[in-house]
N, CA, C and O atoms as CSV, one atom per row, in Angstrom:
chain,resi,resn,atom,element,x,y,z
A,1,MET,N,N,-11.700,-7.062,10.709
A,1,MET,CA,C,-10.518,-7.289,9.887
A,1,MET,C,C,-9.280,-7.042,10.751
A,1,MET,O,O,-9.252,-6.135,11.584
A,2,LYS,N,N,-8.259,-7.874,10.530
A,2,LYS,CA,C,-7.024,-7.769,11.316
A,2,LYS,C,C,-5.855,-7.345,10.440
A,2,LYS,O,O,-5.870,-7.499,9.219
A,3,ASN,N,N,-4.834,-6.802,11.114
A,3,ASN,CA,C,-3.604,-6.424,10.424
A,3,ASN,C,C,-2.593,-7.566,10.523
A,3,ASN,O,O,-2.877,-8.602,11.125
A,4,VAL,N,N,-1.425,-7.378,9.937
A,4,VAL,CA,C,-0.411,-8.443,9.931
A,4,VAL,C,C,0.137,-8.737,11.321
A,4,VAL,O,O,0.785,-9.764,11.525
A,5,LEU,N,N,-0.111,-7.861,12.268
A,5,LEU,CA,C,0.337,-8.073,13.644
A,5,LEU,C,C,-0.692,-8.858,14.450
A,5,LEU,O,O,-0.429,-9.254,15.586
A,6,GLY,N,N,-1.868,-9.080,13.854
A,6,GLY,CA,C,-2.909,-9.839,14.530
A,6,GLY,C,C,-3.882,-8.995,15.333
A,6,GLY,O,O,-4.765,-9.537,15.997
A,7,SER,N,N,-3.737,-7.691,15.284
A,7,SER,CA,C,-4.668,-6.804,15.980
A,7,SER,C,C,-5.590,-6.120,14.974
A,7,SER,O,O,-5.502,-6.372,13.772
A,8,LYS,N,N,-6.465,-5.263,15.466
A,8,LYS,CA,C,-7.449,-4.601,14.602
A,8,LYS,C,C,-6.758,-3.754,13.533
A,8,LYS,O,O,-5.832,-2.996,13.823
A,9,LEU,N,N,-7.228,-3.898,12.291
A,9,LEU,CA,C,-6.692,-3.114,11.181
A,9,LEU,C,C,-6.936,-1.635,11.438
A,9,LEU,O,O,-8.059,-1.232,11.743
A,10,GLN,N,N,-5.883,-0.821,11.316
A,10,GLN,CA,C,-5.966,0.618,11.563
A,10,GLN,C,C,-6.106,1.383,10.248
A,10,GLN,O,O,-5.814,0.860,9.173
A,11,LEU,N,N,-6.552,2.618,10.356
A,11,LEU,CA,C,-6.712,3.508,9.207
A,11,LEU,C,C,-5.351,3.787,8.570
A,11,LEU,O,O,-4.396,4.123,9.269
A,12,CYS,N,N,-5.262,3.652,7.267
A,12,CYS,CA,C,-4.029,3.949,6.545
A,12,CYS,C,C,-3.935,5.448,6.256
A,12,CYS,O,O,-2.944,6.092,6.599
A,13,SER,N,N,-4.977,5.997,5.620
A,13,SER,CA,C,-4.948,7.421,5.295
A,13,SER,C,C,-6.346,7.928,4.951
A,13,SER,O,O,-7.118,7.278,4.246
A,14,SER,N,N,-6.634,9.104,5.471
A,14,SER,CA,C,-7.871,9.790,5.088
A,14,SER,C,C,-7.552,11.035,4.257
A,14,SER,O,O,-8.452,11.667,3.706
A,15,ASN,N,N,-6.264,11.382,4.172
A,15,ASN,CA,C,-5.838,12.527,3.366
A,15,ASN,C,C,-4.450,12.255,2.797
A,15,ASN,O,O,-3.457,12.527,3.473
A,16,PRO,N,N,-4.348,11.727,1.575
A,16,PRO,CA,C,-5.450,11.463,0.666
A,16,PRO,C,C,-6.236,10.228,1.099
A,16,PRO,O,O,-5.694,9.315,1.721
A,17,LEU,N,N,-7.526,10.221,0.757
A,17,LEU,CA,C,-8.392,9.101,1.101
A,17,LEU,C,C,-8.014,7.912,0.234
A,17,LEU,O,O,-8.041,7.984,-0.995
A,18,THR,N,N,-7.666,6.833,0.887
A,18,THR,CA,C,-7.153,5.655,0.189
A,18,THR,C,C,-8.040,4.445,0.421
A,18,THR,O,O,-9.100,4.542,1.039
A,19,GLY,N,N,-7.598,3.318,-0.079
A,19,GLY,CA,C,-8.302,2.051,0.071
A,19,GLY,C,C,-9.156,1.759,-1.141
A,19,GLY,O,O,-9.697,2.669,-1.769
A,20,TYR,N,N,-9.271,0.504,-1.462
A,20,TYR,CA,C,-10.088,0.103,-2.606
A,20,TYR,C,C,-11.513,0.634,-2.462
A,20,TYR,O,O,-12.143,1.020,-3.447
A,21,MET,N,N,-12.014,0.649,-1.232
A,21,MET,CA,C,-13.377,1.126,-0.981
A,21,MET,C,C,-13.409,2.621,-0.623
A,21,MET,O,O,-14.453,3.162,-0.259
A,22,ARG,N,N,-12.268,3.260,-0.732
A,22,ARG,CA,C,-12.110,4.686,-0.409
A,22,ARG,C,C,-12.695,5.015,0.970
A,22,ARG,O,O,-13.448,5.972,1.149
A,23,ASP,N,N,-12.305,4.165,1.939
A,23,ASP,CA,C,-12.702,4.384,3.324
A,23,ASP,C,C,-11.490,4.583,4.230
A,23,ASP,O,O,-11.625,4.701,5.447
A,24,GLY,N,N,-10.288,4.619,3.614
A,24,GLY,CA,C,-9.061,4.834,4.371
A,24,GLY,C,C,-8.370,3.566,4.829
A,24,GLY,O,O,-7.262,3.624,5.362
A,25,TYR,N,N,-9.011,2.414,4.628
A,25,TYR,CA,C,-8.471,1.148,5.113
A,25,TYR,C,C,-7.981,0.269,3.961
A,25,TYR,O,O,-8.571,0.257,2.881
A,26,CYS,N,N,-6.905,-0.456,4.205
A,26,CYS,CA,C,-6.340,-1.365,3.204
A,26,CYS,C,C,-6.966,-2.743,3.367
A,26,CYS,O,O,-6.350,-3.686,3.864
A,27,LYS,N,N,-8.205,-2.816,2.931
A,27,LYS,CA,C,-8.940,-4.078,2.968
A,27,LYS,C,C,-9.489,-4.330,1.575
A,27,LYS,O,O,-9.471,-3.444,0.721
A,28,THR,N,N,-9.969,-5.523,1.352
A,28,THR,CA,C,-10.365,-5.920,0.010
A,28,THR,C,C,-11.707,-6.624,0.020
A,28,THR,O,O,-12.241,-6.972,1.073
A,29,ASN,N,N,-12.235,-6.825,-1.163
A,29,ASN,CA,C,-13.421,-7.661,-1.346
A,29,ASN,C,C,-13.265,-8.382,-2.679
A,29,ASN,O,O,-12.237,-8.246,-3.343
A,30,ASN,N,N,-14.266,-9.137,-3.068
A,30,ASN,CA,C,-14.162,-9.965,-4.276
A,30,ASN,C,C,-14.024,-9.168,-5.569
A,30,ASN,O,O,-13.550,-9.707,-6.568
A,31,SER,N,N,-14.423,-7.905,-5.574
A,31,SER,CA,C,-14.304,-7.114,-6.805
A,31,SER,C,C,-12.951,-6.403,-6.922
A,31,SER,O,O,-12.674,-5.769,-7.941
A,32,ASP,N,N,-12.112,-6.502,-5.893
A,32,ASP,CA,C,-10.798,-5.860,-5.885
A,32,ASP,C,C,-9.756,-6.806,-6.471
A,32,ASP,O,O,-9.079,-7.532,-5.743
A,33,TYR,N,N,-9.640,-6.787,-7.786
A,33,TYR,CA,C,-8.693,-7.685,-8.446
A,33,TYR,C,C,-7.242,-7.298,-8.187
A,33,TYR,O,O,-6.342,-8.111,-8.398
A,34,GLY,N,N,-7.001,-6.074,-7.734
A,34,GLY,CA,C,-5.642,-5.638,-7.431
A,34,GLY,C,C,-5.196,-5.979,-6.026
A,34,GLY,O,O,-4.004,-5.899,-5.727
A,35,THR,N,N,-6.116,-6.355,-5.157
A,35,THR,CA,C,-5.827,-6.707,-3.765
A,35,THR,C,C,-5.039,-5.581,-3.086
A,35,THR,O,O,-3.860,-5.744,-2.772
A,36,HIS,N,N,-5.688,-4.456,-2.866
A,36,HIS,CA,C,-5.099,-3.245,-2.278
A,36,HIS,C,C,-5.015,-3.365,-0.756
A,36,HIS,O,O,-5.838,-2.798,-0.038
A,37,ILE,N,N,-4.020,-4.103,-0.270
A,37,ILE,CA,C,-3.971,-4.430,1.155
A,37,ILE,C,C,-2.667,-4.028,1.853
A,37,ILE,O,O,-2.474,-4.344,3.027
A,38,VAL,N,N,-1.784,-3.342,1.149
A,38,VAL,CA,C,-0.506,-2.909,1.730
A,38,VAL,C,C,-0.562,-1.407,1.979
A,38,VAL,O,O,-0.725,-0.631,1.037
A,39,CYS,N,N,-0.430,-0.989,3.232
A,39,CYS,CA,C,-0.399,0.438,3.554
A,39,CYS,C,C,1.048,0.921,3.466
A,39,CYS,O,O,1.866,0.641,4.342
A,40,ALA,N,N,1.339,1.642,2.403
A,40,ALA,CA,C,2.706,2.086,2.130
A,40,ALA,C,C,2.851,3.587,2.293
A,40,ALA,O,O,1.897,4.347,2.126
A,41,VAL,N,N,4.056,3.991,2.620
A,41,VAL,CA,C,4.439,5.404,2.588
A,41,VAL,C,C,5.244,5.547,1.303
A,41,VAL,O,O,6.408,5.151,1.236
A,42,VAL,N,N,4.603,6.121,0.282
A,42,VAL,CA,C,5.213,6.118,-1.046
A,42,VAL,C,C,6.443,7.018,-1.123
A,42,VAL,O,O,6.539,8.034,-0.435
A,43,THR,N,N,7.365,6.619,-1.969
A,43,THR,CA,C,8.591,7.372,-2.204
A,43,THR,C,C,8.631,7.832,-3.656
A,43,THR,O,O,7.864,7.350,-4.489
A,44,LYS,N,N,9.519,8.756,-3.949
A,44,LYS,CA,C,9.700,9.211,-5.325
A,44,LYS,C,C,10.101,8.032,-6.217
A,44,LYS,O,O,9.592,7.878,-7.327
A,45,GLN,N,N,11.019,7.206,-5.715
A,45,GLN,CA,C,11.482,6.054,-6.495
A,45,GLN,C,C,10.343,5.095,-6.807
A,45,GLN,O,O,10.230,4.602,-7.929
A,46,PHE,N,N,9.497,4.829,-5.813
A,46,PHE,CA,C,8.380,3.927,-6.052
A,46,PHE,C,C,7.383,4.543,-7.036
A,46,PHE,O,O,6.914,3.861,-7.947
A,47,LEU,N,N,7.058,5.820,-6.860
A,47,LEU,CA,C,6.099,6.473,-7.756
A,47,LEU,C,C,6.591,6.460,-9.195
A,47,LEU,O,O,5.804,6.239,-10.115
A,48,GLU,N,N,7.874,6.691,-9.400
A,48,GLU,CA,C,8.447,6.640,-10.753
A,48,GLU,C,C,8.413,5.216,-11.302
A,48,GLU,O,O,8.123,5.009,-12.480
A,49,PHE,N,N,8.709,4.234,-10.449
A,49,PHE,CA,C,8.698,2.835,-10.850
A,49,PHE,C,C,7.301,2.415,-11.308
A,49,PHE,O,O,7.150,1.842,-12.387
A,50,THR,N,N,6.287,2.694,-10.500
A,50,THR,CA,C,4.934,2.262,-10.846
A,50,THR,C,C,4.393,3.035,-12.048
A,50,THR,O,O,3.591,2.507,-12.819
A,51,TYR,N,N,4.832,4.289,-12.207
A,51,TYR,CA,C,4.451,5.077,-13.389
A,51,TYR,C,C,4.969,4.390,-14.662
A,51,TYR,O,O,4.249,4.251,-15.651
A,52,LYS,N,N,6.231,3.968,-14.607
A,52,LYS,CA,C,6.829,3.294,-15.769
A,52,LYS,C,C,6.156,1.956,-16.064
A,52,LYS,O,O,6.213,1.462,-17.190
A,53,LYS,N,N,5.519,1.373,-15.051
A,53,LYS,CA,C,4.816,0.105,-15.219
A,53,LYS,C,C,3.373,0.320,-15.680
A,53,LYS,O,O,2.623,-0.641,-15.849
A,54,GLY,N,N,2.985,1.587,-15.884
A,54,GLY,CA,C,1.651,1.876,-16.401
A,54,GLY,C,C,0.619,2.274,-15.368
A,54,GLY,O,O,-0.557,2.420,-15.700
A,55,ASN,N,N,1.033,2.456,-14.112
A,55,ASN,CA,C,0.107,2.867,-13.060
A,55,ASN,C,C,0.528,4.247,-12.558
A,55,ASN,O,O,1.366,4.365,-11.664
A,56,ASP,N,N,-0.059,5.276,-13.137
A,56,ASP,CA,C,0.273,6.661,-12.799
A,56,ASP,C,C,-0.431,7.073,-11.511
A,56,ASP,O,O,-1.625,7.374,-11.511
A,57,LEU,N,N,0.314,7.082,-10.426
A,57,LEU,CA,C,-0.215,7.539,-9.139
A,57,LEU,C,C,0.183,8.983,-8.850
A,57,LEU,O,O,-0.107,9.500,-7.772
A,58,ILE,N,N,0.838,9.628,-9.792
A,58,ILE,CA,C,1.354,10.986,-9.601
A,58,ILE,C,C,0.374,12.051,-10.101
A,58,ILE,O,O,0.164,13.063,-9.431
A,59,THR,N,N,-0.216,11.832,-11.254
A,59,THR,CA,C,-1.041,12.840,-11.911
A,59,THR,C,C,-2.437,12.930,-11.302
A,59,THR,O,O,-3.148,11.927,-11.239
A,60,PRO,N,N,-2.841,14.131,-10.850
A,60,PRO,CA,C,-4.214,14.298,-10.355
A,60,PRO,C,C,-5.217,14.115,-11.496
A,60,PRO,O,O,-4.974,14.553,-12.621
A,61,ARG,N,N,-6.333,13.472,-11.201
A,61,ARG,CA,C,-7.411,13.316,-12.177
A,61,ARG,C,C,-8.692,12.917,-11.447
A,61,ARG,O,O,-8.655,12.221,-10.432
A,62,TYR,N,N,-9.803,13.364,-11.973
A,62,TYR,CA,C,-11.121,13.097,-11.388
A,62,TYR,C,C,-11.097,13.437,-9.896
A,62,TYR,O,O,-10.786,14.569,-9.525
A,63,ASN,N,N,-11.419,12.478,-9.049
A,63,ASN,CA,C,-11.396,12.702,-7.597
A,63,ASN,C,C,-10.099,12.230,-6.954
A,63,ASN,O,O,-10.015,12.102,-5.733
A,64,PHE,N,N,-9.102,11.976,-7.767
A,64,PHE,CA,C,-7.797,11.513,-7.278
A,64,PHE,C,C,-6.820,12.682,-7.272
A,64,PHE,O,O,-6.578,13.287,-8.316
A,65,PRO,N,N,-6.251,13.010,-6.102
A,65,PRO,CA,C,-5.383,14.186,-6.004
A,65,PRO,C,C,-3.979,13.998,-6.560
A,65,PRO,O,O,-3.243,14.973,-6.710
A,66,GLY,N,N,-3.593,12.759,-6.868
A,66,GLY,CA,C,-2.201,12.479,-7.227
A,66,GLY,C,C,-1.397,12.338,-5.940
A,66,GLY,O,O,-1.677,13.008,-4.946
A,67,LEU,N,N,-0.412,11.474,-5.966
A,67,LEU,CA,C,0.394,11.237,-4.769
A,67,LEU,C,C,1.748,11.909,-4.882
A,67,LEU,O,O,2.273,12.136,-5.972
A,68,LYS,N,N,2.293,12.218,-3.718
A,68,LYS,CA,C,3.644,12.766,-3.634
A,68,LYS,C,C,4.402,11.956,-2.584
A,68,LYS,O,O,3.786,11.312,-1.735
A,69,PRO,N,N,5.727,11.985,-2.638
A,69,PRO,CA,C,6.497,11.241,-1.647
A,69,PRO,C,C,6.052,11.600,-0.221
A,69,PRO,O,O,5.853,12.766,0.119
A,70,GLY,N,N,5.907,10.557,0.587
A,70,GLY,CA,C,5.468,10.733,1.965
A,70,GLY,C,C,3.996,10.441,2.177
A,70,GLY,O,O,3.565,10.225,3.309
A,71,ASP,N,N,3.208,10.432,1.093
A,71,ASP,CA,C,1.791,10.090,1.214
A,71,ASP,C,C,1.655,8.619,1.568
A,71,ASP,O,O,2.477,7.788,1.181
A,72,ARG,N,N,0.605,8.318,2.309
A,72,ARG,CA,C,0.277,6.932,2.643
A,72,ARG,C,C,-0.805,6.467,1.679
A,72,ARG,O,O,-1.756,7.199,1.405
A,73,TRP,N,N,-0.657,5.231,1.159
A,73,TRP,CA,C,-1.572,4.746,0.137
A,73,TRP,C,C,-1.691,3.229,0.217
A,73,TRP,O,O,-0.707,2.542,0.493
A,74,CYS,N,N,-2.867,2.712,-0.018
A,74,CYS,CA,C,-3.083,1.265,-0.062
A,74,CYS,C,C,-2.658,0.743,-1.431
A,74,CYS,O,O,-3.293,1.029,-2.446
A,75,LEU,N,N,-1.597,-0.010,-1.439
A,75,LEU,CA,C,-1.053,-0.551,-2.685
A,75,LEU,C,C,-1.540,-1.961,-2.940
A,75,LEU,O,O,-1.905,-2.696,-2.023
A,76,CYS,N,N,-1.533,-2.314,-4.211
A,76,CYS,CA,C,-1.766,-3.700,-4.612
A,76,CYS,C,C,-0.581,-4.525,-4.112
A,76,CYS,O,O,0.575,-4.142,-4.295
A,77,VAL,N,N,-0.873,-5.633,-3.494
A,77,VAL,CA,C,0.196,-6.444,-2.933
A,77,VAL,C,C,1.170,-6.916,-4.011
A,77,VAL,O,O,2.375,-6.968,-3.767
A,78,LEU,N,N,0.671,-7.259,-5.190
A,78,LEU,CA,C,1.585,-7.729,-6.236
A,78,LEU,C,C,2.482,-6.616,-6.761
A,78,LEU,O,O,3.611,-6.888,-7.170
A,79,ARG,N,N,2.012,-5.368,-6.760
A,79,ARG,CA,C,2.866,-4.248,-7.170
A,79,ARG,C,C,3.944,-4.016,-6.118
A,79,ARG,O,O,5.090,-3.717,-6.454
A,80,TRP,N,N,3.573,-4.154,-4.833
A,80,TRP,CA,C,4.578,-3.988,-3.778
A,80,TRP,C,C,5.654,-5.066,-3.928
A,80,TRP,O,O,6.842,-4.772,-3.802
A,81,ILE,N,N,5.253,-6.295,-4.192
A,81,ILE,CA,C,6.213,-7.383,-4.381
A,81,ILE,C,C,7.105,-7.096,-5.581
A,81,ILE,O,O,8.315,-7.314,-5.527
A,82,GLU,N,N,6.511,-6.610,-6.658
A,82,GLU,CA,C,7.287,-6.260,-7.853
A,82,GLU,C,C,8.299,-5.162,-7.529
A,82,GLU,O,O,9.448,-5.222,-7.966
A,83,ALA,N,N,7.871,-4.169,-6.767
A,83,ALA,CA,C,8.787,-3.093,-6.354
A,83,ALA,C,C,9.879,-3.647,-5.434
A,83,ALA,O,O,11.040,-3.252,-5.536
A,84,TYR,N,N,9.509,-4.543,-4.556
A,84,TYR,CA,C,10.482,-5.188,-3.667
A,84,TYR,C,C,11.537,-5.932,-4.504
A,84,TYR,O,O,12.735,-5.815,-4.247
A,85,ASN,N,N,11.089,-6.676,-5.481
A,85,ASN,CA,C,12.018,-7.422,-6.344
A,85,ASN,C,C,12.918,-6.503,-7.167
A,85,ASN,O,O,13.984,-6.916,-7.624
A,86,ASN,N,N,12.488,-5.266,-7.352
A,86,ASN,CA,C,13.277,-4.276,-8.089
A,86,ASN,C,C,13.960,-3.259,-7.170
A,86,ASN,O,O,14.489,-2.248,-7.632
A,87,ARG,N,N,13.940,-3.536,-5.887
A,87,ARG,CA,C,14.628,-2.735,-4.861
A,87,ARG,C,C,14.124,-1.298,-4.745
A,87,ARG,O,O,14.892,-0.382,-4.449
A,88,VAL,N,N,12.827,-1.112,-4.981
A,88,VAL,CA,C,12.221,0.217,-4.816
A,88,VAL,C,C,10.953,0.144,-3.965
A,88,VAL,O,O,10.116,1.046,-4.021
A,89,ALA,N,N,10.808,-0.912,-3.184
A,89,ALA,CA,C,9.609,-1.069,-2.360
A,89,ALA,C,C,9.565,0.008,-1.282
A,89,ALA,O,O,10.565,0.253,-0.606
A,90,PRO,N,N,8.421,0.646,-1.120
A,90,PRO,CA,C,8.286,1.639,-0.056
A,90,PRO,C,C,8.095,0.955,1.297
A,90,PRO,O,O,7.716,-0.214,1.371
A,91,PHE,N,N,8.362,1.702,2.356
A,91,PHE,CA,C,8.107,1.203,3.699
A,91,PHE,C,C,6.608,1.072,3.903
A,91,PHE,O,O,5.814,1.739,3.239
A,92,ILE,N,N,6.235,0.205,4.829
A,92,ILE,CA,C,4.817,-0.040,5.080
A,92,ILE,C,C,4.493,0.108,6.559
A,92,ILE,O,O,5.360,-0.036,7.421
A,93,ASP,N,N,3.235,0.397,6.831
A,93,ASP,CA,C,2.738,0.481,8.203
A,93,ASP,C,C,2.049,-0.844,8.501
A,93,ASP,O,O,0.981,-1.131,7.959
A,94,LEU,N,N,2.653,-1.640,9.354
A,94,LEU,CA,C,2.120,-2.964,9.658
A,94,LEU,C,C,0.774,-2.894,10.373
A,94,LEU,O,O,-0.038,-3.811,10.254
A,95,ASN,N,N,0.535,-1.825,11.106
A,95,ASN,CA,C,-0.742,-1.658,11.800
A,95,ASN,C,C,-1.903,-1.475,10.827
A,95,ASN,O,O,-3.053,-1.766,11.157
A,96,CYS,N,N,-1.594,-0.993,9.638
A,96,CYS,CA,C,-2.617,-0.653,8.648
A,96,CYS,C,C,-2.596,-1.569,7.444
A,96,CYS,O,O,-3.334,-1.347,6.484
A,97,THR,N,N,-1.766,-2.592,7.479
A,97,THR,CA,C,-1.641,-3.549,6.376
A,97,THR,C,C,-2.404,-4.816,6.735
A,97,THR,O,O,-2.193,-5.399,7.798
A,98,SER,N,N,-3.289,-5.236,5.844
A,98,SER,CA,C,-4.159,-6.390,6.081
A,98,SER,C,C,-3.374,-7.668,6.327
A,98,SER,O,O,-2.324,-7.902,5.729
A,99,GLU,N,N,-3.906,-8.482,7.216
A,99,GLU,CA,C,-3.300,-9.791,7.492
A,99,GLU,C,C,-3.240,-10.659,6.240
A,99,GLU,O,O,-2.432,-11.585,6.172
A,100,ASN,N,N,-4.074,-10.376,5.261
A,100,ASN,CA,C,-4.074,-11.164,4.019
A,100,ASN,C,C,-2.767,-11.043,3.243
A,100,ASN,O,O,-2.485,-11.872,2.379
A,101,VAL,N,N,-1.972,-10.028,3.538
A,101,VAL,CA,C,-0.667,-9.872,2.900
A,101,VAL,C,C,0.216,-11.091,3.188
A,101,VAL,O,O,1.073,-11.454,2.382
A,102,LEU,N,N,-0.004,-11.707,4.335
A,102,LEU,CA,C,0.822,-12.849,4.725
A,102,LEU,C,C,0.640,-14.047,3.790
A,102,LEU,O,O,1.443,-14.980,3.826
A,103,LYS,N,N,-0.396,-14.036,2.961
A,103,LYS,CA,C,-0.578,-15.081,1.955
A,103,LYS,C,C,0.413,-14.897,0.802
A,103,LYS,O,O,0.648,-15.819,0.021
A,104,TYR,N,N,0.986,-13.701,0.708
A,104,TYR,CA,C,1.862,-13.337,-0.418
A,104,TYR,C,C,3.307,-13.049,-0.010
A,104,TYR,O,O,4.240,-13.331,-0.763
A,105,VAL,N,N,3.482,-12.488,1.178
A,105,VAL,CA,C,4.798,-12.011,1.611
A,105,VAL,C,C,5.095,-12.558,3.003
A,105,VAL,O,O,4.263,-12.432,3.902
A,106,PRO,N,N,6.257,-13.158,3.196
A,106,PRO,CA,C,6.607,-13.655,4.529
A,106,PRO,C,C,6.706,-12.509,5.545
A,106,PRO,O,O,7.116,-11.396,5.218
A,107,TYR,N,N,6.322,-12.817,6.768
A,107,TYR,CA,C,6.343,-11.817,7.840
A,107,TYR,C,C,7.722,-11.196,8.011
A,107,TYR,O,O,7.829,-9.987,8.215
A,108,ASP,N,N,8.778,-11.998,7.934
A,108,ASP,CA,C,10.128,-11.471,8.144
A,108,ASP,C,C,10.508,-10.434,7.087
A,108,ASP,O,O,11.293,-9.531,7.376
A,109,VAL,N,N,9.977,-10.540,5.883
A,109,VAL,CA,C,10.225,-9.535,4.844
A,109,VAL,C,C,9.467,-8.254,5.191
A,109,VAL,O,O,10.011,-7.156,5.081
A,110,LEU,N,N,8.221,-8.401,5.608
A,110,LEU,CA,C,7.422,-7.230,5.978
A,110,LEU,C,C,8.079,-6.431,7.090
A,110,LEU,O,O,8.107,-5.201,7.047
A,111,VAL,N,N,8.602,-7.125,8.077
A,111,VAL,CA,C,9.224,-6.449,9.220
A,111,VAL,C,C,10.416,-5.598,8.782
A,111,VAL,O,O,10.671,-4.543,9.364
A,112,LYS,N,N,11.135,-6.043,7.778
A,112,LYS,CA,C,12.278,-5.271,7.277
A,112,LYS,C,C,11.839,-3.952,6.646
A,112,LYS,O,O,12.640,-3.024,6.532
A,113,TYR,N,N,10.578,-3.863,6.235
A,113,TYR,CA,C,10.062,-2.675,5.572
A,113,TYR,C,C,9.076,-1.885,6.420
A,113,TYR,O,O,8.400,-0.986,5.919
A,114,LYS,N,N,8.993,-2.220,7.704
A,114,LYS,CA,C,8.034,-1.515,8.552
A,114,LYS,C,C,8.517,-0.108,8.859
A,114,LYS,O,O,9.704,0.137,9.073
A,115,ILE,N,N,7.551,0.811,8.872
A,115,ILE,CA,C,7.897,2.169,9.286
A,115,ILE,C,C,7.984,2.186,10.802
A,115,ILE,O,O,7.328,1.400,11.487
A,116,THR,N,N,8.783,3.072,11.300
A,116,THR,CA,C,8.892,3.239,12.749
A,116,THR,C,C,8.411,4.634,13.097
A,116,THR,O,O,8.589,5.583,12.333
A,117,TYR,N,N,7.812,4.734,14.241
A,117,TYR,CA,C,7.253,6.021,14.665
A,117,TYR,C,C,8.204,6.737,15.582
A,117,TYR,O,O,7.906,7.838,16.043
C-alpha cells in the first residue's frame, strides 16, 4: 500500500491504536464503509465538530481510549472533507495517509494541511 506521496504507507499511530483494522495504518478494505484513510492529528475544534455530527471520538468506551487534541487517528475521508468545508479540518500526515485519498481530495489541498516535522 502506498501513501499520497507515492511511497510506502507509514504507521499513523499505535498509541492510541488506530486504523479500520486496528493495526495502526490508514488503509481500507471492502467492509470499511467509512474509508478510514486520512491520518490526522486531531484538534479540539475537530473533535467538537465530529461529536456534534454524531461521531463521539472523545468519550472512552470498550477498547477505545477516547481521543484528545494532538492524538493521531485514521479518519473517514468524507468526514475530513466535511470538516474541511466547515473550516475545522485537522492537519494530516501525508506519509501515513493512503494514496486512495487522492480519489476524493486534490493533492494541492492535502499539501495545505500537511503536518511538518
